[in-house]
TORKOL-4160 file (C-alpha; in steps of 0.2 Angstrom, whole numbers, padded with zeros to 4 digits, m for minus):
244
<pt num="1" X="0321" Y="0287" Z="0740"/>
<pt num="2" X="0331" Y="0298" Z="0729"/>
<pt num="3" X="0344" Y="0284" Z="0726"/>
<pt num="4" X="0332" Y="0271" Z="0722"/>
<pt num="5" X="0336" Y="0263" Z="0705"/>
<pt num="6" X="0350" Y="0276" Z="0701"/>
<pt num="7" X="0365" Y="0268" Z="0692"/>
<pt num="8" X="0381" Y="0275" Z="0700"/>
<pt num="9" X="0398" Y="0271" Z="0691"/>
<pt num="10" X="0412" Y="0268" Z="0704"/>
<pt num="11" X="0430" Y="0270" Z="0696"/>
<pt num="12" X="0440" Y="0263" Z="0710"/>
<pt num="13" X="0450" Y="0247" Z="0709"/>
<pt num="14" X="0437" Y="0232" Z="0712"/>
<pt num="15" X="0444" Y="0227" Z="0729"/>
<pt num="16" X="0442" Y="0245" Z="0736"/>
<pt num="17" X="0425" Y="0249" Z="0728"/>
<pt num="18" X="0416" Y="0235" Z="0738"/>
<pt num="19" X="0412" Y="0245" Z="0754"/>
<pt num="20" X="0405" Y="0260" Z="0745"/>
<pt num="21" X="0395" Y="0249" Z="0733"/>
<pt num="22" X="0387" Y="0240" Z="0748"/>
<pt num="23" X="0382" Y="0257" Z="0756"/>
<pt num="24" X="0374" Y="0262" Z="0739"/>
<pt num="25" X="0365" Y="0246" Z="0738"/>
<pt num="26" X="0357" Y="0248" Z="0756"/>
<pt num="27" X="0350" Y="0265" Z="0749"/>
<pt num="28" X="0342" Y="0257" Z="0734"/>
<pt num="29" X="0355" Y="0262" Z="0721"/>
<pt num="30" X="0363" Y="0251" Z="0708"/>
<pt num="31" X="0382" Y="0252" Z="0710"/>
<pt num="32" X="0392" Y="0249" Z="0694"/>
<pt num="33" X="0410" Y="0245" Z="0698"/>
<pt num="34" X="0420" Y="0249" Z="0683"/>
<pt num="35" X="0438" Y="0251" Z="0688"/>
<pt num="36" X="0448" Y="0264" Z="0679"/>
<pt num="37" X="0464" Y="0260" Z="0689"/>
<pt num="38" X="0472" Y="0243" Z="0692"/>
<pt num="39" X="0486" Y="0242" Z="0706"/>
<pt num="40" X="0501" Y="0232" Z="0701"/>
<pt num="41" X="0513" Y="0227" Z="0716"/>
<pt num="42" X="0531" Y="0230" Z="0713"/>
<pt num="43" X="0546" Y="0221" Z="0720"/>
<pt num="44" X="0547" Y="0225" Z="0739"/>
<pt num="45" X="0558" Y="0240" Z="0741"/>
<pt num="46" X="0572" Y="0240" Z="0753"/>
<pt num="47" X="0563" Y="0253" Z="0764"/>
<pt num="48" X="0548" Y="0242" Z="0766"/>
<pt num="49" X="0558" Y="0227" Z="0771"/>
<pt num="50" X="0564" Y="0238" Z="0786"/>
<pt num="51" X="0547" Y="0246" Z="0790"/>
<pt num="52" X="0548" Y="0244" Z="0809"/>
<pt num="53" X="0565" Y="0253" Z="0809"/>
<pt num="54" X="0557" Y="0270" Z="0805"/>
<pt num="55" X="0550" Y="0282" Z="0817"/>
<pt num="56" X="0535" Y="0286" Z="0806"/>
<pt num="57" X="0528" Y="0277" Z="0791"/>
<pt num="58" X="0517" Y="0288" Z="0780"/>
<pt num="59" X="0504" Y="0278" Z="0769"/>
<pt num="60" X="0498" Y="0288" Z="0754"/>
<pt num="61" X="0483" Y="0277" Z="0750"/>
<pt num="62" X="0473" Y="0262" Z="0755"/>
<pt num="63" X="0482" Y="0253" Z="0741"/>
<pt num="64" X="0499" Y="0257" Z="0749"/>
<pt num="65" X="0493" Y="0248" Z="0765"/>
<pt num="66" X="0487" Y="0233" Z="0756"/>
<pt num="67" X="0503" Y="0231" Z="0746"/>
<pt num="68" X="0514" Y="0233" Z="0761"/>
<pt num="69" X="0504" Y="0221" Z="0771"/>
<pt num="70" X="0505" Y="0208" Z="0757"/>
<pt num="71" X="0524" Y="0210" Z="0755"/>
<pt num="72" X="0537" Y="0200" Z="0765"/>
<pt num="73" X="0540" Y="0214" Z="0777"/>
<pt num="74" X="0538" Y="0217" Z="0796"/>
<pt num="75" X="0522" Y="0223" Z="0802"/>
<pt num="76" X="0515" Y="0234" Z="0810"/>
<pt num="77" X="0525" Y="0250" Z="0809"/>
<pt num="78" X="0530" Y="0259" Z="0825"/>
<pt num="79" X="0519" Y="0274" Z="0821"/>
<pt num="80" X="0509" Y="0276" Z="0805"/>
<pt num="81" X="0501" Y="0291" Z="0796"/>
<pt num="82" X="0487" Y="0291" Z="0784"/>
<pt num="83" X="0482" Y="0304" Z="0771"/>
<pt num="84" X="0464" Y="0302" Z="0775"/>
<pt num="85" X="0450" Y="0291" Z="0782"/>
<pt num="86" X="0450" Y="0277" Z="0769"/>
<pt num="87" X="0469" Y="0274" Z="0772"/>
<pt num="88" X="0466" Y="0275" Z="0791"/>
<pt num="89" X="0453" Y="0262" Z="0790"/>
<pt num="90" X="0465" Y="0251" Z="0780"/>
<pt num="91" X="0478" Y="0253" Z="0793"/>
<pt num="92" X="0466" Y="0249" Z="0807"/>
<pt num="93" X="0460" Y="0233" Z="0798"/>
<pt num="94" X="0478" Y="0228" Z="0796"/>
<pt num="95" X="0482" Y="0230" Z="0815"/>
<pt num="96" X="0492" Y="0246" Z="0815"/>
<pt num="97" X="0491" Y="0252" Z="0833"/>
<pt num="98" X="0497" Y="0270" Z="0833"/>
<pt num="99" X="0490" Y="0281" Z="0818"/>
<pt num="100" X="0490" Y="0299" Z="0814"/>
<pt num="101" X="0477" Y="0305" Z="0802"/>
<pt num="102" X="0467" Y="0320" Z="0798"/>
<pt num="103" X="0449" Y="0321" Z="0803"/>
<pt num="104" X="0444" Y="0332" Z="0789"/>
<pt num="105" X="0452" Y="0332" Z="0772"/>
<pt num="106" X="0460" Y="0317" Z="0763"/>
<pt num="107" X="0476" Y="0324" Z="0755"/>
<pt num="108" X="0494" Y="0328" Z="0759"/>
<pt num="109" X="0490" Y="0345" Z="0764"/>
<pt num="110" X="0477" Y="0340" Z="0777"/>
<pt num="111" X="0490" Y="0327" Z="0785"/>
<pt num="112" X="0504" Y="0340" Z="0785"/>
<pt num="113" X="0494" Y="0352" Z="0794"/>
<pt num="114" X="0492" Y="0341" Z="0809"/>
<pt num="115" X="0502" Y="0346" Z="0825"/>
<pt num="116" X="0510" Y="0329" Z="0826"/>
<pt num="117" X="0518" Y="0332" Z="0809"/>
<pt num="118" X="0527" Y="0348" Z="0813"/>
<pt num="119" X="0540" Y="0342" Z="0825"/>
<pt num="120" X="0550" Y="0329" Z="0815"/>
<pt num="121" X="0567" Y="0335" Z="0815"/>
<pt num="122" X="0580" Y="0321" Z="0815"/>
<pt num="123" X="0566" Y="0308" Z="0814"/>
<pt num="124" X="0567" Y="0294" Z="0801"/>
<pt num="125" X="0551" Y="0294" Z="0790"/>
<pt num="126" X="0547" Y="0281" Z="0776"/>
<pt num="127" X="0533" Y="0287" Z="0763"/>
<pt num="128" X="0524" Y="0271" Z="0756"/>
<pt num="129" X="0516" Y="0274" Z="0740"/>
<pt num="130" X="0516" Y="0271" Z="0721"/>
<pt num="131" X="0525" Y="0277" Z="0706"/>
<pt num="132" X="0524" Y="0295" Z="0701"/>
<pt num="133" X="0517" Y="0301" Z="0717"/>
<pt num="134" X="0516" Y="0320" Z="0722"/>
<pt num="135" X="0532" Y="0327" Z="0730"/>
<pt num="136" X="0524" Y="0338" Z="0743"/>
<pt num="137" X="0525" Y="0326" Z="0758"/>
<pt num="138" X="0543" Y="0322" Z="0755"/>
<pt num="139" X="0548" Y="0340" Z="0752"/>
<pt num="140" X="0539" Y="0347" Z="0766"/>
<pt num="141" X="0544" Y="0334" Z="0779"/>
<pt num="142" X="0562" Y="0336" Z="0773"/>
<pt num="143" X="0561" Y="0354" Z="0776"/>
<pt num="144" X="0555" Y="0351" Z="0793"/>
<pt num="145" X="0571" Y="0341" Z="0797"/>
<pt num="146" X="0565" Y="0323" Z="0794"/>
<pt num="147" X="0576" Y="0310" Z="0786"/>
<pt num="148" X="0564" Y="0305" Z="0772"/>
<pt num="149" X="0564" Y="0289" Z="0761"/>
<pt num="150" X="0551" Y="0284" Z="0748"/>
<pt num="151" X="0546" Y="0266" Z="0746"/>
<pt num="152" X="0538" Y="0264" Z="0729"/>
<pt num="153" X="0528" Y="0248" Z="0731"/>
<pt num="154" X="0515" Y="0248" Z="0717"/>
<pt num="155" X="0511" Y="0256" Z="0700"/>
<pt num="156" X="0494" Y="0262" Z="0694"/>
<pt num="157" X="0489" Y="0256" Z="0677"/>
<pt num="158" X="0474" Y="0258" Z="0665"/>
<pt num="159" X="0464" Y="0242" Z="0664"/>
<pt num="160" X="0460" Y="0234" Z="0647"/>
<pt num="161" X="0442" Y="0238" Z="0647"/>
<pt num="162" X="0430" Y="0247" Z="0636"/>
<pt num="163" X="0417" Y="0260" Z="0642"/>
<pt num="164" X="0406" Y="0257" Z="0627"/>
<pt num="165" X="0393" Y="0246" Z="0637"/>
<pt num="166" X="0392" Y="0260" Z="0650"/>
<pt num="167" X="0388" Y="0272" Z="0637"/>
<pt num="168" X="0375" Y="0261" Z="0630"/>
<pt num="169" X="0368" Y="0259" Z="0647"/>
<pt num="170" X="0367" Y="0278" Z="0650"/>
<pt num="171" X="0358" Y="0280" Z="0633"/>
<pt num="172" X="0345" Y="0267" Z="0640"/>
<pt num="173" X="0343" Y="0278" Z="0656"/>
<pt num="174" X="0352" Y="0266" Z="0667"/>
<pt num="175" X="0367" Y="0277" Z="0673"/>
<pt num="176" X="0365" Y="0292" Z="0683"/>
<pt num="177" X="0381" Y="0297" Z="0691"/>
<pt num="178" X="0400" Y="0295" Z="0690"/>
<pt num="179" X="0412" Y="0294" Z="0706"/>
<pt num="180" X="0430" Y="0297" Z="0703"/>
<pt num="181" X="0443" Y="0296" Z="0717"/>
<pt num="182" X="0458" Y="0302" Z="0707"/>
<pt num="183" X="0464" Y="0313" Z="0692"/>
<pt num="184" X="0473" Y="0298" Z="0685"/>
<pt num="185" X="0457" Y="0287" Z="0686"/>
<pt num="186" X="0447" Y="0301" Z="0677"/>
<pt num="187" X="0460" Y="0302" Z="0663"/>
<pt num="188" X="0460" Y="0283" Z="0661"/>
<pt num="189" X="0441" Y="0283" Z="0661"/>
<pt num="190" X="0442" Y="0295" Z="0646"/>
<pt num="191" X="0455" Y="0284" Z="0637"/>
<pt num="192" X="0443" Y="0269" Z="0640"/>
<pt num="193" X="0430" Y="0278" Z="0630"/>
<pt num="194" X="0421" Y="0287" Z="0644"/>
<pt num="195" X="0421" Y="0305" Z="0637"/>
<pt num="196" X="0403" Y="0306" Z="0634"/>
<pt num="197" X="0399" Y="0301" Z="0651"/>
<pt num="198" X="0411" Y="0313" Z="0659"/>
<pt num="199" X="0402" Y="0327" Z="0650"/>
<pt num="200" X="0384" Y="0321" Z="0653"/>
<pt num="201" X="0384" Y="0315" Z="0671"/>
<pt num="202" X="0386" Y="0323" Z="0687"/>
<pt num="203" X="0404" Y="0319" Z="0692"/>
<pt num="204" X="0407" Y="0316" Z="0711"/>
<pt num="205" X="0425" Y="0319" Z="0717"/>
<pt num="206" X="0433" Y="0321" Z="0734"/>
<pt num="207" X="0444" Y="0336" Z="0732"/>
<pt num="208" X="0444" Y="0352" Z="0723"/>
<pt num="209" X="0460" Y="0348" Z="0714"/>
<pt num="210" X="0452" Y="0333" Z="0706"/>
<pt num="211" X="0436" Y="0344" Z="0702"/>
<pt num="212" X="0447" Y="0356" Z="0693"/>
<pt num="213" X="0455" Y="0342" Z="0683"/>
<pt num="214" X="0438" Y="0335" Z="0679"/>
<pt num="215" X="0432" Y="0352" Z="0672"/>
<pt num="216" X="0448" Y="0353" Z="0662"/>
<pt num="217" X="0443" Y="0336" Z="0654"/>
<pt num="218" X="0426" Y="0341" Z="0649"/>
<pt num="219" X="0415" Y="0338" Z="0665"/>
<pt num="220" X="0401" Y="0350" Z="0665"/>
<pt num="221" X="0394" Y="0346" Z="0682"/>
<pt num="222" X="0406" Y="0342" Z="0696"/>
<pt num="223" X="0401" Y="0339" Z="0714"/>
<pt num="224" X="0414" Y="0340" Z="0728"/>
<pt num="225" X="0411" Y="0328" Z="0743"/>
<pt num="226" X="0420" Y="0326" Z="0759"/>
<pt num="227" X="0433" Y="0311" Z="0760"/>
<pt num="228" X="0423" Y="0298" Z="0770"/>
<pt num="229" X="0411" Y="0286" Z="0762"/>
<pt num="230" X="0397" Y="0291" Z="0773"/>
<pt num="231" X="0399" Y="0309" Z="0767"/>
<pt num="232" X="0400" Y="0305" Z="0749"/>
<pt num="233" X="0384" Y="0295" Z="0751"/>
<pt num="234" X="0375" Y="0309" Z="0758"/>
<pt num="235" X="0381" Y="0321" Z="0744"/>
<pt num="236" X="0374" Y="0309" Z="0732"/>
<pt num="237" X="0358" Y="0308" Z="0741"/>
<pt num="238" X="0357" Y="0327" Z="0743"/>
<pt num="239" X="0360" Y="0329" Z="0724"/>
<pt num="240" X="0346" Y="0318" Z="0718"/>
<pt num="241" X="0335" Y="0324" Z="0732"/>
<pt num="242" X="0337" Y="0341" Z="0725"/>
<pt num="243" X="0332" Y="0335" Z="0708"/>
<pt num="244" X="0317" Y="0325" Z="0712"/>
């Protein structure tokens, strides 16, 4: 099999990397979980403590769902929206009953394009996410007439780890690919000493915006995959099949 024995570095937070790591293991790969982002919950914002009062709660990431679920706040929301399949799965596991999410794509643009997100005039909307998030959701929903609030419930930080052991493993022929889920994770990975790997390995990303960022940071080979774990897995398989 094309993935047999391949070392694949996963930069997601450890608690989010597990499902994809298991998919890789079932195909014979060797997942190397090396978180380039840690999620630090913040004090429960006022909006989150009134979650069920909103007509719609938009969750921008799986971490947003997990932090909201762990907070002393009511659950589930009346109606939830997810930016992609991973966030939708977290909502489903958390018991959310009504969920809006794009079938294709995993970003704000894909969610905003859905018919259900067009007619929100006068609706109270809470966006649940982390510090320094994109403003597109808030600006677009406000322009459509929604009354929008933002619940900042976590921050993303760079872990205190060193990529030197990964670089050494690559020199031994044990590391073959890098998977990055966000631009911030890529920048953190560089700061942790991963520049050589970014330049040398195929870097798998889930969006063209992240691909462009990776290229600007020295990646020579970037592969854009669809948002779901299954699609990402098949993209990895296809890449190594072509090289065998």
